[in-house]
GUDRENMAR-142768 format. One line per 10 residues: number of its first residue (from 1); for each residue x, y, z of C-alpha. Coordinates in steps of 0.001 Angstrom, whole numbers. Layout:
BEGIN
NUM	X/Y/Z | ... $
***
This chain:
BEGIN
1	30732/9135/-12550 | 27961/7561/-10584 | 26185/4403/-11914 | 22507/3647/-11518 | 21428/1170/-9176 | 21275/-2447/-10583 | 17965/-4134/-9864 | 17059/-7817/-10709 | 14420/-10078/-9329 | 13877/-13851/-9241 $
11	10185/-13292/-9225 | 8366/-15254/-11845 | 6613/-13293/-14823 | 3113/-12321/-14015 | 688/-15285/-14995 | -2375/-13087/-14430 | -2515/-11042/-17710 | -3482/-8077/-15669 | -6385/-9895/-13830 | -6633/-13383/-12362 $
21	-6264/-15817/-15269 | -7679/-19105/-14128 | -5902/-21495/-16420 | -2596/-19707/-16210 | -2842/-19892/-12370 | -3647/-23510/-12419 | -540/-24162/-14598 | 1608/-22126/-12497 | 472/-23761/-9252 | 1130/-27195/-10867 $
31	4611/-26183/-11659 | 5239/-24886/-8100 | 3898/-28005/-6694 | 6392/-29963/-8937 | 9262/-27877/-7873 | 8261/-27814/-4156 | 9044/-31733/-4238 | 12598/-31314/-5432 | 14578/-32705/-2360 | 17514/-30212/-3217 $
41	15172/-27191/-3040 | 15969/-26348/552 | 19836/-26340/-211 | 18829/-22876/-1504 | 16759/-21474/1424 | 16097/-17874/-92 | 14766/-19495/-3482 | 12710/-22157/-1595 | 11186/-19547/816 | 10196/-17377/-2213 $
51	8713/-20547/-3974 | 6606/-21696/-1065 | 5318/-18133/-301 | 4209/-17580/-4087 | 2845/-21272/-3902 | 648/-20647/-805 | -460/-17207/-2241 | -1566/-18828/-5407 | -3084/-21806/-3719 | -5087/-19500/-1451 $
61	-6676/-17633/-4548 | -7452/-20984/-6278 | -9077/-22195/-3284 | -10893/-18884/-2736 | -12469/-19200/-6101 | -13366/-22942/-5585 | -15035/-22171/-2412 | -17156/-19559/-3928 | -18239/-21913/-6601 | -19165/-24605/-3853 $
71	-21015/-22267/-1739 | -23002/-20488/-4776 | -24094/-24135/-6098 | -25314/-25003/-2574 | -27149/-21450/-2116 | -28738/-21839/-5430 | -29886/-25425/-4851 | -31146/-24423/-1327 | -33165/-21458/-2966 | -34645/-23900/-5677 $
81	-35909/-26074/-2856 | -37268/-23418/-529 | -39157/-21907/-3653 | -40530/-25339/-4687 | -41767/-25887/-1222 | -43191/-22255/-621 | -40934/-21969/2346 | -40593/-18093/2485 | -38369/-18206/5566 | -35803/-20665/3872 $
91	-36012/-18490/707 | -35052/-15373/2640 | -32307/-17221/4141 | -31068/-18296/654 | -31178/-14614/-434 | -29032/-13537/2355 | -26522/-16326/1565 | -26476/-15219/-2094 | -25944/-11723/-996 | -22846/-12766/1176 $
101	-21578/-14831/-1576 | -21846/-11675/-3855 | -19779/-9633/-1384 | -17123/-12126/-1049 | -16937/-12513/-4890 | -16520/-8683/-5230 | -13783/-8747/-2740 | -11948/-11848/-4428 | -12295/-9820/-7845 | -10398/-6963/-6423 $
111	-7710/-9070/-4798 | -7354/-10695/-8104 | -6042/-7264/-9343 | -3120/-7638/-7069 | -731/-9350/-9569 | 2026/-7019/-9775 | 5668/-7960/-9085 | 5525/-6780/-5443 | 1971/-6437/-4696 | 2202/-9191/-2189 $
121	4953/-7461/-153 | 4786/-5405/3090 | 4869/-1789/2482 | 6443/1575/3640 | 4063/4584/3783 | 5789/7959/3904 | 3782/10926/4721 | 5023/14675/4483 | 3111/17871/5315 | 3107/20284/2437 $
131	1688/23766/1641 | -97/25060/4852 | 2340/25331/7662 | 827/24239/11025 | -2442/23224/9158 | -658/20846/6975 | 1260/19404/9846 | -1873/18535/11653 | -3437/17242/8437 | -380/14904/7958 $
141	-866/13469/11520 | -4460/12980/10463 | -3341/10871/7452 | -940/8907/9727 | -3863/8051/11883 | -6087/7230/9044 | -3656/4700/7374 | -2841/3086/10750 | -6477/2550/11538 | -6923/1215/7953 $
151	-4014/-1328/8556 | -5340/-2426/11884 | -8901/-2918/10674 | -7528/-5250/8054 | -5298/-7334/10361 | -1969/-5909/9406 | 839/-4891/11885 | 2182/-1365/11882 | 5618/-155/12974 | 6562/3266/13087 $
161	9875/3933/11457 | 10394/7675/11514 | 8565/10793/12737 | 9315/14318/12769 | 7113/16492/14942 | 5733/19714/13666 | 6948/23030/15172 | 3461/23551/16903 | 1290/20551/16353 | 1056/17316/14157 $
171	4057/15908/12336 | 6417/17296/9404 | 6967/13613/8359 | 6432/10130/9297 | 7172/6694/7757 | 5172/3514/8667 | 6006/-71/7747 | 2762/-1982/7228 | 3164/-5600/7401 | 775/-8260/5862 $
181	-265/-10032/2776 | -762/-7756/-252 | -92/-4530/1964 | 1766/-2813/-872 | -765/-3987/-3442 | -3509/-1999/-1696 | -1403/943/-311 | 129/1781/-3719 | -3083/3280/-4769 | -2712/5910/-1971 $
191	427/7505/-3212 | -181/11052/-4208 | -1112/14434/-2705 | -4256/14565/-380 | -6165/17977/130 | -8115/19072/3140 | -10530/21875/3383 | -11958/22839/6771 | -12613/25429/9212 | -9310/25745/11154 $
201	-9203/24811/14705 | -6040/27059/15125 | -7623/30116/13606 | -9347/32553/15997 | -11482/34026/13184 | -12769/30529/12421 | -11760/30974/8638 | -11702/28025/6117 | -8145/26676/5424 | -6835/24363/2649 $
211	-3949/22247/3533 | -1884/19576/1664 | 36/16528/2637 | 1451/13744/556 | 1682/9941/928 | 4353/7885/-972 | 4246/4214/-849 | 7015/1760/-1690 | 7266/-2153/-1057 | 9588/-3816/1232 $
221	12002/-5790/-709 | 13394/-9295/370 | 16112/-11405/-444 | 14807/-12432/-3738 | 15335/-8869/-5130 | 18967/-7838/-5798 | 19530/-4245/-5782 | 23126/-3200/-6341 | 23762/303/-4936 | 27023/2091/-5266 $
231	27914/3377/-1685 | 29809/6283/-3130 | 26374/7382/-4288 | 24836/7554/-832 | 25346/10448/1648 | 24917/9347/5343 | 23636/11980/8042 | 23194/11382/11597 | 21027/13398/14020 | 19311/13222/17356 $
241	16009/11411/17137 | 12895/13704/18165 | 10046/12795/20322 | 9582/10530/23171 | 12129/7491/23502 | 14111/7759/26602 | 17141/9475/27747 | 19460/7302/25434 | 17692/8167/22278 | 17479/11872/23054 $
251	21155/12299/23955 | 23046/10491/21069 | 23028/10911/17243 | 21129/7564/16854 | 18889/8696/13872 | 20181/8008/10468 | 19358/9653/7067 | 20411/8317/3724 | 20568/10373/553 | 20861/8539/-2907 $
261	22598/11442/-4548 | 21887/10485/-8406 | 18142/10229/-7694 | 17753/12511/-4767 | 15776/9952/-2784 | 16349/10269/974 | 15127/7951/3632 | 15278/8435/7438 | 14944/6079/10590 | 15005/6791/14288 $
271	12914/3787/15508 | 15788/1815/16701 | 17625/2125/19985 | 21122/2437/18402 | 22685/4078/15152 | 23703/807/13929 | 20043/-561/13901 | 18775/2696/12261 | 21455/2450/9681 | 20465/-1154/8727 $
281	16679/-40/8461 | 17643/2959/6505 | 19441/856/4012 | 16472/-1411/3581 | 14130/1541/3062 | 16488/2962/434 | 16557/-425/-1422 | 12843/-389/-1372 | 12535/3190/-2649 | 14720/2379/-5602 $
291	13013/-652/-6216 | 9688/1076/-6288 | 10989/3551/-8601 | 11966/888/-11040 | 8560/-623/-10748 | 6990/2592/-11768 | 9098/2799/-14784 | 7771/-603/-15767 | 4035/293/-15759 | 3534/2023/-19188 $
301	203/3701/-18225 | 1130/4782/-14673 | 1351/8596/-14350 | 5014/9746/-14070 | 5772/9639/-10290 | 8190/12686/-10603 | 5535/14755/-12134 | 3242/14048/-9026 | 6002/14988/-6754 | 6798/18316/-8235 $
311	4727/20227/-5531 | 2653/19188/-2524 | 18/21781/-3294 | -2607/22770/-5724 | -2945/20906/-9001 | -1139/17690/-7944 | -3797/16104/-5471 | -5597/12762/-5901 | -8137/13105/-3504 | -10042/15962/-1711 $
321	-11376/15938/1860 | -13851/18528/2355 | -15183/19015/6042 | -16786/22563/5473 | -18851/23881/4345 | -20281/20585/3390 | -18764/17097/3911 | -17443/15130/1219 | -14444/12950/297 | -13714/12674/-3488 $
331	-11295/10720/-5314 | -10106/12967/-8397 | -8751/9850/-10279 | -11979/7798/-10298 | -14518/10241/-9211 | -15562/7893/-6366 | -17007/10155/-3536 | -18814/9686/-189 | -20171/12089/2389 | -19075/9794/5401 $
341	-15920/11903/6116 | -15637/10478/9567 | -15612/6960/8432 | -12852/7712/5910 | -10613/9469/8337 | -11157/6468/10684 | -9632/4141/7789 | -12615/3183/5716 | -10663/3423/2453 | -11479/258/596 $
351	-13948/1753/-1839 | -11211/4334/-3011 | -8537/1750/-3056 | -10552/-745/-5026 | -11715/1684/-7697 | -8097/3223/-8057 | -6458/-406/-8384 | -9169/-1378/-11078 | -8523/1863/-13156 | -4604/1316/-12672 $
361	-4807/-2309/-13808 | -7020/-1313/-16768 | -4836/1394/-17932 | -1772/-693/-17971 | -3516/-3269/-19830 | -4790/-823/-22409 | -1262/540/-22936 | 128/-2853/-23250 | -2596/-4069/-25802 | -2402/-637/-27602 $
***
C-alpha cells in the first residue's frame, strides 16, 4: 500500500494575519535580529540561510513602509510651503511627488499580500494546450511568451525546463522556472484555464475559433522544506528530448518524466545535457508539485484545484482573451478587464494579478474568521 508524501516545513508561522501586520512584523524582525547574533547559528547552514533570507525580506518590507512615510511627510511639507508662497510651479511638482508616492504605496500594499508560506519562492509555470488542436498549441505558445515577457519586465530570470512541440505549430506543453523574489506569490494567481477567441490564422475560411490552454503554478522548494516521497510510488520514464539541442540531446534518451502514482502528478525535464541532470531536476519539480498541492489544501477558501483541472475547456477558464470581433481581456474571477489585448499578451498582467491576489487573501481571511 502506498503512503502519502510527508511534508514538513521549518518556515515560521505567518505573522501577517493575511495582510502586512506592522506590529507583528516589527516583533518578528526583532526576534530574527536576536537569533542572527547567535554565534552557533552558522553551525546549521540551512537554518541560517533560511533565517537570514526571511530577515532580509521582512527588513525590506519594513524599510519600504518607513521610506513611504518619510517621503510623504516631505512632500506634504513641500506642498504646504509652495501653497503658502503662491509658487505654482513648486506646487505642481509637489502634486507629481504625491502621485508617485501613491503609486508606490499601491504597489507596496499588493506586495504586503504576499504573506503565504511559499510566496517568496521561485516558481515553476507549467503550460499545457487543451481543447482546440493546432489552435490551442499556438495559444499555449502565446501564453509561454506572455509569461516570459512578464518575468523579464519584472527583473526575473527564466529557464525553460521542458518543451514539447505541437504537431504543426506551437507547443503541446512547456515548463518554465521563474527565479526572483516573490515569483510564486505573484504567479500563483495565474493558475487555471485561459480561453482565446480570434480569427484563426490557420483557417483559410477566416472563421472565428475558440482555443484553451492551462497554466499551473507551483513553488520551487528549498532545503528548509522536507518532502518525504516513497520511491516505490514514482514511475520513471526516459525518452528523447524534442527540438533543438545538438546531436547528443537528439540521439539519446536524456529526457526524464516522473509520475507520482498515488496522485497522478507527472513532471518532465529535458533541459539538461544528461539523463542524470534531468532526473535530478525532475525530482525537484515533483517535490515542488507535491508541496504546492499541500499548500492548496491549507487554503480553506481556495477553489479545489482538482475541480479546476477536470477539463481544459469550456466552463473551467479563469480568463478570456477576445481578439475578434472586438478586443477585450477579462478575468472571470475578479471582473477586471481591459481592451489593451496587445499589452496583456506582451506581459502586462499586474492589474489581473493584483486583483486576484487581493480576492484570494480576502476569501481566505473570511473563511478563517467565519
